[in-house]
N, C-alpha and C positions, 0 to 999 in steps of 0.2 A: 255612243248610244244616245246620249242626251241631245246632241246636236241633230240627230235624225228625228227625234221626237219633236224638237222645236221646229225643224224644217217642215214637218208634216202639218203642224198646227198653223204655221204661217201660210202654207198652201191652202188649207181649208178656209182660213179667214179671208184670204184673197179671193177665193172662189165665191164665197158668200157675198162679199162686197160687189164683185162683178155681176152676180145675179141680181142683186138689188139695183145696181146701176142700169142694167138692162130693163128691169121692170119700170124704172122711172122713165127711161127713154121711150118705152112703149106708150106711156101716157103723155108723152110730149114734154116731159120735165127734164131739162138738161142741167146737170150739176157737174162740177169738175170731178176729176178722178182722184182717188185716194181715200184712205180710211179717215183721216182727220177732216177732210172736206165733207165727207158724207156725214160723219158724226156731228159736225157743226151746223150744217144746213138742213139736214133732213127733218129734224123736229119742227122747224118753222114751216117747212113745206107741208108736212102732215097736218098742221093746224089750219092750213088754207082750205076753204071750201070751193074755191073757183077752179080747182084743178080737175075736178070730175073723177077723183079717185074713189073707188068703191071701198066699203068698210073692210072687205077682205084684203084688198091691196094695202090699205092703211095698216092693218094688223100685221101683215107680212113684213112690210117695210119697218115698222116699229120694232119688231122682233129682231131684225137685222141690226138695228142700232143698239139694242140692249145686249146683244152678244150671243 
């Protein structure tokens, strides 16, 4: 039973990361795949003003990093 719960949590986390990656790509920001890559590089990208990200997208992406 526990392994099924863990599997579901991993699937949900992966789906969330994939959605965040798709949002970045829509804005023309390509970053490598994976949870660690996203967690490491996304805060620096959110701090940049030259990307043209709206505040709403910044908020959504920062929520993805926070978990």
